MARMI-918072 format. One line per 4 residues: number of its first residue (from 1); their letters; for each residue x, y, z of C-alpha. Coordinates in Angstrom, 3 decimals, padded with zeros to 6 digits, m for minus. Layout:
<recs>
NUM = a = X:Y:Z ~ ...
</recs>
This chain:
<recs>
1 = mrid = 016.108:m033.081:m204.696 ~ 014.842:m036.263:m204.805 ~ 014.263:m037.712:m208.817 ~ 010.668:m038.266:m207.938
5 = kylw = 010.146:m035.094:m206.803 ~ 011.552:m033.162:m209.314 ~ 010.042:m035.351:m212.478 ~ 007.209:m034.556:m210.868
9 = cvry = 007.750:m031.347:m209.989 ~ 008.351:m030.492:m214.331 ~ 004.895:m031.990:m215.048 ~ 006.229:m035.536:m216.589
13 = fktr = 003.918:m037.549:m213.606 ~ 000.393:m036.123:m212.894 ~ 001.284:m037.272:m208.777 ~ 004.414:m038.153:m206.729
17 = slat = 002.952:m041.495:m206.525 ~ 003.152:m042.091:m210.219 ~ 006.552:m040.497:m210.360 ~ 007.750:m043.461:m207.530
21 = kacr = 005.875:m046.043:m209.359 ~ 008.043:m045.181:m212.450 ~ 011.103:m045.278:m210.564 ~ 010.596:m048.391:m208.612
25 = kghv = 009.278:m050.250:m212.085 ~ 012.743:m049.191:m213.844 ~ 011.116:m046.498:m215.973 ~ 013.315:m044.349:m215.118
29 = rvkd = 017.773:m043.693:m215.209 ~ 019.779:m041.395:m215.228 ~ 023.136:m041.574:m216.811 ~ 021.962:m044.884:m217.842
33 = aivk = 021.932:m046.369:m214.603 ~ 018.268:m047.642:m213.428 ~ 017.802:m045.061:m210.000 ~ 015.478:m045.758:m207.387
37 = psre = 012.589:m042.863:m206.225 ~ 015.094:m041.513:m203.735 ~ 018.005:m040.930:m205.174 ~ 019.166:m037.183:m205.534
41 = iypt = 019.704:m035.200:m209.046 ~ 021.961:m032.511:m209.513 ~ 022.006:m029.788:m212.773 ~ 023.674:m031.298:m215.630
45 = deie = 022.114:m034.970:m214.545 ~ 020.806:m036.518:m218.177 ~ 017.800:m038.663:m217.191 ~ 016.017:m040.952:m219.672
49 = vrkn = 012.150:m041.346:m218.647 ~ 009.831:m044.475:m220.228 ~ 006.334:m042.730:m220.653 ~ 003.571:m044.073:m222.881
53 = qiky = 005.635:m046.449:m224.735 ~ 008.397:m043.518:m225.489 ~ 011.605:m042.463:m223.781 ~ 012.119:m038.941:m223.595
57 = qlev = 015.526:m037.623:m222.462 ~ 015.383:m034.697:m220.531 ~ 018.664:m032.587:m219.538 ~ 018.092:m031.290:m215.976
61 = ldlp = 019.318:m027.243:m215.921 ~ 017.891:m026.051:m212.330 ~ 015.938:m027.565:m209.252 ~ 012.468:m026.252:m208.730
65 = ksrv = 011.239:m025.345:m204.914 ~ 007.956:m026.337:m205.702 ~ 005.578:m027.836:m208.484 ~ 005.939:m024.833:m211.716
69 = gakl = 003.322:m024.256:m214.236 ~ 003.408:m025.639:m217.808 ~ 004.574:m022.887:m219.368 ~ 007.884:m022.385:m216.792
73 = vsiy = 008.868:m025.970:m216.692 ~ 011.565:m024.659:m219.885 ~ 013.596:m023.031:m216.973 ~ 014.109:m026.318:m215.319
77 = cidk = 015.033:m028.735:m217.781 ~ 015.287:m029.335:m221.710 ~ 013.726:m032.097:m223.418 ~ 016.250:m033.903:m226.056
81 = tpke = 013.594:m036.291:m226.755 ~ 013.975:m037.127:m230.569 ~ 010.965:m036.291:m232.832 ~ 010.868:m040.183:m234.351
85 = afek = 009.872:m041.147:m231.220 ~ 006.149:m039.614:m230.847 ~ 006.355:m040.050:m234.730 ~ 006.400:m044.049:m234.215
89 = ldll = 003.665:m043.192:m231.282 ~ 001.312:m041.738:m233.799 ~ 002.124:m044.952:m236.787 ~ 000.831:m047.630:m233.729
93 = kstq = m001.964:m045.346:m233.311 ~ m002.856:m044.961:m236.642 ~ m002.479:m048.975:m236.923 ~ m004.892:m049.895:m234.249
97 = kyyr = m007.826:m047.504:m235.365 ~ m007.001:m049.603:m238.590 ~ m009.159:m052.504:m237.186 ~ m011.317:m050.659:m235.544
101 = ekgt = m012.440:m046.833:m234.252 ~ m012.734:m046.128:m230.636 ~ m016.676:m046.517:m228.771 ~ m017.488:m049.060:m231.516
105 = grpt = m017.970:m052.084:m228.744 ~ m017.180:m055.083:m228.936 ~ m015.840:m057.371:m231.771 ~ m018.815:m059.019:m233.454
109 = kkdr = m018.625:m063.413:m233.686 ~ m018.037:m062.371:m237.583 ~ m015.063:m060.115:m236.535 ~ m013.986:m063.486:m233.889
113 = reld = m014.072:m066.065:m236.634 ~ m011.801:m063.066:m239.405 ~ m009.498:m063.528:m237.173 ~ m009.878:m067.460:m236.636
117 = dwld = m009.208:m067.566:m239.843 ~ m006.009:m064.883:m240.237 ~ m004.819:m066.313:m237.467 ~ m004.340:m069.750:m238.115
121 = pinq = m005.576:m070.880:m242.285 ~ m004.741:m073.937:m241.729 ~ m007.605:m074.618:m239.961 ~ m009.193:m072.477:m242.953
125 = qdke = m007.939:m074.776:m245.464 ~ m009.101:m077.851:m243.357 ~ m012.325:m076.562:m243.839 ~ m012.718:m075.998:m247.470
129 = vds = m011.499:m079.961:m247.570 ~ m014.169:m081.150:m246.111 ~ m016.806:m079.263:m247.799
</recs>
């Protein structure tokens, strides 16, 4: 079975074309080698998929005949992704929420000035000397 079709069948990508794009961009590896979407996979292959800043590590158990339901995915692959990867993603999301909550709109002029001052403290010191 092609690797792009397999990743779609076991629900790691919503569409097969997304799985194909991920393979072409080099986000999918088998045994530490970047693969093309047409590469055949077999049981016991180790797959690494980079998606949403997480490197998922999968072991192929069996090949499905078509797309399977979410409850049946565990029959066809084992997810060996370390829990630290998911914790990193949670940490990244929480740091983004620190500055601005989602849905509060664009930064105001005041926000932009504060960012400029924080990013370029030398100009801020020049402004204080002129005053």
